[in-house]
C-alpha positions, 0 to 999 in steps of 0.5 A, a space after each residue: 905138816 905133811 910133806 911133799 916131794 916134788 919132780 919138774 921135767 921138761 922146759 921152764 914153762 912147765 917149771 913155772 907151772 910146778 912153781 904155782 902148784 907147789 905155792 898152792 901146796 905150802 898154802 894149804 900146809 905143805 912143807 918141801 920133803 927133800 926125798 921121795 921115801 918120806 914124803 907123805 905126797 910125790 908130785 911129778 909134773 911131766 913134759 910129753 913134748 917127745 918120745 923121749 920125754 914120755 919115757 922119762 916121765 914114766 921112769 919117774 912115775 915108776 920110781 915114784 911108787 916104788 919110793 913112796 912109804 905106805 899111805 902116801 900119794 903118787 900125783 901127776 900132772 903135766 903135758 903128759 896127763 894132757 896128752 896121754 891121760 886116759 892111757 896113763 891111768 891104764 898104765 899106772 894104776 897105782 898112781 893116786 891122782 892125775 891133775 889136769 892143767 885146771 887143777 893147777 892152782 887147786 892142787 894143794 886141796 886136792 892133795 890134801 883131800 887124797 891124803 885124808 881119803 886115803 888115795 885117789 879123788 876125783 879131779 877136773 876135766 882138762 878145757 885148755 883154758 887155764 893160765 895162772 896169774 899174779 894172784 896165785 900164790 907161787 913159790 920158785 923153784 929156782 935161784 932166788 934171784 932170777 924167774 920165769 914169768 908166763 905172759 902168755 899159754 897155748 899155740 895156733 901155729 900148729 906146726 907139724 912136728 908138734 903136739 903142744 896145740 893140742 896139749 895146751 890148747 889155744 893160744 891166750 894171753 895174760 893181761 898186761 897189768 896182771 903180769 906187771 903185778 907179778 914182776 913188782 911182787 917178784 922184785 921185791 922178793 930180790 928177783 933181778 932178772 925176769 925171762 919172758 916166756 910162752 909158746 909164741 911170745 912174740 904173738 902177746 896180746 894179740 888175743 886181748 888187745 887186738 895187736 901184739 903188745 911185746 914192745 909195750 910190755 916191756 916198756 912198762 916192765 923196765 919201769 920196775 925198780 929192782 929189776 935188772 935185766 929183761 930177756 925174752 924166750 922163744 921168738 917167732 921169727 916172722 913176728 919179730 917187727 921193726 917196733 920190737 927191735 926199736 923197743 929192745 934197742 932203747 930199753 936199757 935192762 932188755 938184754 939183746 938176747 934174741 931165742 929165735 927157733 928156727 927148726 930148720 934153714 932150707 925152705 922146703 923143709 921149713 914148707 913141710 914143716 908148716 913154718 910160715 917163712 923162708 931161707 931168704 926170710 931168715 937170712 934178712 931177719 938176722 942181717 936186720 937184727 945184726 944191724 939195729 943191735 951189733 951186739 945182738 946175741 942170737 939163740 936157735 934150735 934146729 931140727 935134724 932128720 925131718 921127714 924128707 930132708 935130702 942130704 944135701 938140704 942138711 949139708 946146705 943147713 950145716 953151711 949156713 950153720 958155719 956161714 951166719 955164726 949163731 951164738 948159741 945153739 941146741 939141735 933134736 933130733 926129728 921124732 915122729 909124733 902120733 897126732 901132728 900133722 907129720 906123722 903122716 909123711 914118711 920117716 925115711 931117716 934112721 935113728 942112726 942118721 938123725 944122730 949123725 946129723 944132729 952131731 955134725 950140727 953140734 960139733 959145727 957149733 962148737 967151732 963156732 962157740 969157740 971162735 966166738 968166745 976167744 974174741 971176748 978175751 981180754 974184754 969186760 962183761 956183766 954177769 949175774 952171780 948164781 953161785 959163789 963157792 971158795 971164792 970161785 963164782 958161777 954166772 951168768 952174762 947178758 948172753 946166757 940165759 938159765 938152764 940152757 946156755 953157757 956158765 961164766 967161772 970166775 974169782 970173786 972177793 969176798 964181798 961178792 954174795 949170789 945174786 950181785 951183778 959184777 964186771 967181769 974180765 975174760 981170761 979164758 975161753 972154752 967152747 961154751 963157758 968162760 972164765 974170768 975175774 970179778 973187776 968191777 961191783 955193779 949192784 
């Protein structure tokens, strides 16, 4: 049987594409190889969101070309191909296949053809309309008890700093019945946590049902036996409606987790960024969420050093962070990307200053996070067990999304297995993690 080694870079949305390609490869008879040097095909699914992402992708491509055995095929897919496809063929002439998004469901057949022909094969020109469906084979690359489900792809927001619309195309939703069918299949496989993702999750269904249908989708998914947690990621602030809040608060399986990438807090900068809200809107939204769902966990991301960001505006954002106490925070340094509206703006803030501002925001958040975590000492929380080693487990609570948030470390009895949801009493708090002991067993 042919073998394949796979590297998936970037976000969870990209990981889903990797899993669909893995499903196609397995259907075509491929087995997974743990080392590049023994694989017949090396597949790299790239990210191109920032210049650092492209540097990482380029390094992985060069490494694959160097490590491959004689006769092996190197295939490159993902956003780097979507944004710089023509350039990549010149930069990496030893790569055999550049897979467009349209090629994703046929990755297995294409790689087989390349092996039989001893190298390069022609692939499809991407029309930026592809989105996977439940009938396509998919091989999970996550732990077996949680999965990401992409409910839409593409984006029409056209934020000034972002390349995604030009890479991924226009916003397009999957049909609700198809998403429900996929989640039912995942539940049968033992998946307990579903993480709904897209470029703009709150807009789900608007293009095919003429109105946002995320609340209705949540109601349908909540009926599926075996699913314990449903988590929403990538919520656009101005599209978080009262209907969505009411639905989330009424459905037990939908965790009170709000991933809301604000990008900034100052109205002038938000306008330059092309975001459709201002500082007052943010304050009103946070107040509304916390009033409606007091146990809400709010995560956000911010950009430090956007062109024109004054020292005063940065300090105001820092004070906003300290005052509003987000549960989780990620900070990116602004990256000037050719092809974005912000590219024409004068990038007057140097790299070291961007780093300084980012570090200052994260330092403030570290204090906030520790304070919030200390408040959990003595409490009992539900935790999904991810791994167990020598009676010590690592898991996540309702407040922790996979890959991006903290961990809970706890002692467990022998009868607890990975994938079990247990009650953990918190004994110690760290800035981003918790330490405790399992005191009850749920499912």
